[in-house]
DRENVEX-354574 format. One record per residue (C-alpha): x, y, z; residue in one letter. Coordinates in steps of 0.25 Angstrom, whole numbers, padded with zeros to 4 digits, always signed. Layout:
XYZa/...
END
This chain:
+0391+0464+0447x/+0400+0467+0435x/+0414+0465+0431x/+0419+0478+0437x/+0415+0473+0449x/+0419+0460+0449x/+0433+0464+0444x/+0434+0474+0457x/+0430+0463+0465x/+0440+0454+0460x/+0451+0464+0463x/+0447+0467+0476x/+0447+0453+0478x/+0461+0448+0474x/+0467+0462+0479x/+0462+0457+0493x/+0470+0445+0490x/+0480+0449+0487x/+0483+0457+0496x/+0477+0447+0507x/+0486+0435+0503x/+0499+0438+0508x/+0493+0440+0523x/+0486+0428+0521x/+0497+0420+0519x/+0507+0425+0528x/+0495+0424+0540x/+0495+0408+0536x/+0509+0408+0536x/+0512+0413+0552x/+0500+0403+0555x/+0506+0392+0552x/+0519+0397+0556x/+0512+0398+0570x/+0506+0382+0568x/+0518+0376+0566x/+0530+0383+0574x/+0524+0388+0586x/+0520+0382+0599x/+0507+0389+0607x/+0511+0380+0618x/+0525+0388+0619x/+0516+0399+0619x/+0506+0398+0630x/+0517+0397+0639x/+0520+0413+0635x/+0505+0416+0638x/+0500+0426+0648x/+0490+0419+0657x/+0482+0431+0660x/+0468+0434+0653x/+0471+0448+0647x/+0485+0446+0643x/+0483+0432+0640x/+0473+0437+0628x/+0482+0448+0624x/+0493+0439+0623x/+0484+0429+0614x/+0478+0441+0605x/+0492+0446+0601x/+0500+0432+0597x/+0494+0435+0583x/+0505+0445+0584x/+0516+0434+0588x/+0508+0421+0579x/+0501+0428+0568x/+0489+0418+0563x/+0476+0422+0557x/+0462+0418+0562x/+0463+0403+0556x/+0477+0402+0564x/+0473+0407+0577x/+0462+0397+0579x/+0471+0385+0581x/+0482+0393+0588x/+0470+0397+0598x/+0467+0384+0599x/+0482+0379+0601x/+0483+0389+0612x/+0470+0385+0620x/+0475+0371+0619x/+0487+0374+0624x/+0483+0381+0636x/+0484+0395+0632x/+0474+0405+0640x/+0461+0407+0634x/+0464+0422+0631x/+0476+0420+0625x/+0469+0410+0614x/+0457+0416+0613x/+0466+0432+0611x/+0475+0423+0601x/+0461+0418+0594x/+0454+0430+0592x/+0468+0439+0591x/+0478+0432+0584x/+0471+0432+0569x/+0472+0449+0569x/+0484+0451+0580x/+0496+0449+0572x/+0506+0454+0563x/+0502+0450+0550x/+0487+0456+0553x/+0490+0468+0557x/+0500+0468+0544x/+0488+0465+0533x/+0481+0474+0540x/+0488+0485+0539x/+0493+0482+0524x/+0477+0482+0521x/+0475+0496+0529x/+0487+0504+0526x/+0476+0515+0525x/+0472+0512+0539x/+0482+0506+0548x/+0475+0508+0558x/+0465+0499+0556x/+0479+0489+0557x/+0481+0492+0573x/+0465+0491+0575x/+0464+0478+0571x/+0474+0474+0580x/+0471+0482+0592x/+0455+0478+0591x/+0459+0463+0588x/+0470+0463+0600x/+0460+0469+0609x/+0447+0459+0605x/+0456+0446+0606x/+0461+0450+0620x/+0448+0454+0628x/+0442+0440+0621x/+0452+0431+0626x/+0450+0439+0638x/+0437+0437+0641x/+0440+0422+0638x/+0449+0422+0648x/+0439+0423+0658x/+0432+0409+0655x/+0443+0402+0662x/+0441+0388+0656x/+0441+0391+0642x/+0436+0374+0639x/+0421+0378+0639x/+0423+0387+0627x/+0430+0379+0620x/+0430+0366+0609x/+0430+0354+0617x/+0442+0348+0609x/+0450+0361+0614x/+0446+0361+0628x/+0450+0346+0630x/+0464+0350+0623x/+0467+0362+0633x/+0476+0360+0646x/+0468+0356+0657x/+0478+0363+0667x/+0474+0377+0675x/+0460+0372+0669x/+0455+0364+0677x/+0452+0365+0693x/+0463+0356+0701x/+0459+0342+0703x/+0451+0341+0689x/+0453+0330+0680x/+0459+0333+0667x/+0451+0332+0656x/+0458+0325+0646x/+0458+0328+0631x/+0449+0317+0623x/+0449+0318+0608x/+0441+0327+0601x/+0435+0326+0587x/+0442+0333+0578x/+0438+0348+0577x/+0445+0355+0565x/+0449+0353+0551x/+0464+0359+0550x/+0470+0367+0541x/+0473+0380+0548x/+0473+0370+0561x/+0488+0365+0560x/+0490+0351+0557x/+0489+0351+0540x/+0479+0340+0541x/+0471+0347+0530x/+0460+0335+0530x/+0459+0330+0545x/+0455+0336+0557x/+0462+0339+0569x/+0458+0336+0584x/+0461+0347+0592x/+0466+0339+0605x/+0475+0332+0596x/+0480+0345+0591x/+0483+0349+0604x/+0491+0336+0608x/+0498+0333+0595x/+0499+0344+0585x/+0510+0353+0591x/+0520+0342+0596x/+0517+0334+0583x/+0520+0348+0573x/+0532+0354+0584x/+0542+0341+0582x/+0542+0342+0568x/+0553+0347+0557x/+0551+0360+0552x/+0548+0355+0539x/+0535+0348+0544x/+0532+0360+0550x/+0533+0369+0539x/+0525+0360+0529x/+0513+0358+0540x/+0514+0374+0540x/+0513+0372+0525x/+0500+0365+0526x/+0493+0372+0534x/+0497+0386+0529x/+0491+0382+0515x/+0479+0376+0522x/+0478+0388+0529x/+0478+0397+0515x/+0470+0387+0509x/+0459+0392+0520x/+0463+0407+0522x/+0464+0408+0508x/+0449+0405+0507x/+0445+0413+0515x/+0453+0426+0509x/+0448+0425+0497x/+0435+0424+0502x/+0435+0436+0511x/+0442+0444+0500x/+0431+0441+0490x/+0420+0445+0500x/+0428+0459+0501x/+0429+0461+0486x/+0414+0458+0483x/+0409+0466+0496x/+0417+0477+0489x/+0413+0474+0475x/+0398+0469+0474x/+0393+0477+0489x/+0388+0490+0485x/+0394+0500+0491x/+0385+0508+0497x/+0382+0496+0505x/+0395+0494+0510x/+0398+0508+0514x/+0383+0508+0523x/+0389+0495+0529x/+0402+0500+0532x/+0400+0513+0537x/+0393+0510+0547x/+0399+0509+0561x/+0393+0496+0567x/+0389+0490+0555x/+0402+0492+0548x/+0406+0483+0559x/+0397+0471+0557x/+0399+0472+0544x/+0415+0468+0544x/+0412+0461+0556x/+0405+0452+0551x/+0411+0451+0537x/+0423+0448+0544x/+0416+0436+0552x/+0411+0431+0539x/+0425+0432+0530x/+0435+0426+0538x/+0445+0431+0534x/+0460+0430+0537x/+0465+0441+0544x/+0477+0441+0539x/+0470+0445+0525x/+0456+0452+0532x/+0462+0467+0533x/+0462+0465+0517x/+0448+0461+0517x/+0444+0473+0526x/+0453+0483+0518x/+0443+0482+0506x/+0431+0486+0515x/+0440+0498+0520x/+0433+0509+0513x/+0418+0506+0517x/+0420+0500+0531x/+0424+0508+0545x/+0437+0508+0552x/+0429+0498+0563x/+0421+0488+0553x/+0436+0485+0547x/+0443+0483+0560x/+0429+0474+0565x/+0433+0466+0552x/+0447+0465+0554x/+0447+0462+0569x/+0435+0453+0570x/+0435+0443+0559x/+0448+0438+0563x/+0445+0435+0578x/+0428+0430+0572x/+0425+0426+0560x/+0417+0411+0554x/+0431+0405+0553x/+0437+0409+0565x/+0424+0405+0571x/+0424+0390+0566x/+0438+0389+0568x/+0435+0395+0585x/+0425+0384+0586x/+0437+0374+0584x/+0442+0380+0597x/+0428+0385+0605x/+0414+0382+0606x/+0404+0389+0600x/+0400+0399+0610x/+0416+0403+0613x/+0416+0407+0598x/+0403+0415+0601x/+0408+0423+0613x/+0422+0424+0604x/+0413+0430+0592x/+0404+0439+0602x/+0416+0446+0608x/+0425+0447+0596x/+0413+0453+0587x/+0411+0464+0598x/+0424+0469+0602x/+0426+0470+0588x/+0414+0477+0586x/+0417+0487+0597x/+0430+0489+0594x/+0425+0492+0579x/+0413+0502+0584x/+0424+0509+0591x/+0434+0512+0579x/+0421+0515+0570x/+0415+0526+0579x/+0428+0530+0588x/+0441+0528+0578x/+0439+0528+0562x/
END
């Protein structure tokens, strides 16, 4: 390690931060607006009930309500608790972090010389999210795959046979710490059942100034969380480019299979926000295959370490494993096809 390497690494690190930060701020703003000014209960009434169309609809909701992978989990949870079809909620859960205008704009900006990556990213993410949402729709009653608090809070009608006794929702232990989770109580846990019953009504009746204050508080909390991840991701990208021998990176990055596996693992570990991950991937564009860059951009927003932790607030571990396996397999196949037949 020498001063030239340190200077190059620091310059790359700062350039990534400067390019990515405006998109992170814009993503957090839209996430806050969605949390405090959109009532998902009204949206549920307009959702298609067919499995495949429902999954497609859920995957495309992100175009209307852009959220990153930190904002999509609370929204998907609320959709399930308000009676949305499972295909819609899962399509949204996997598709919204990528299939939205902010991410498309950020990807287009980052890959100015390869604009096809922006379109491939949206197309592959839409196909994968829709397929997985459709597959999960075959589980007629999703509650066995859900955490008890979420399952108890879901509407009973149309899920119980006639004559069956209703299961009354019971108070459950607090499962989540707040932060990106709505009520702005940054030091207190949130009870999911109580959240569903009281939060929407409590916020809906408040004046605009009160909502704006809560939104700003939530945005600041989210910026602290996501900003730390962005800084860490930018530092890793800079370190890889500067301190790992170029021969090693080239050997790994040019293999049609090894490059995909490496970038998928990197996406899962780094857990960088989907509004800025294109700038992270851009630093590998000269050494890694197009399919591997696409795998990073598609798989990371769906399944990463941060996202898995959040998903466990909705699903039991085996359901998260199903999501992880399906998303990983489909992403790998799409990326391999791009490497072998397109790029």
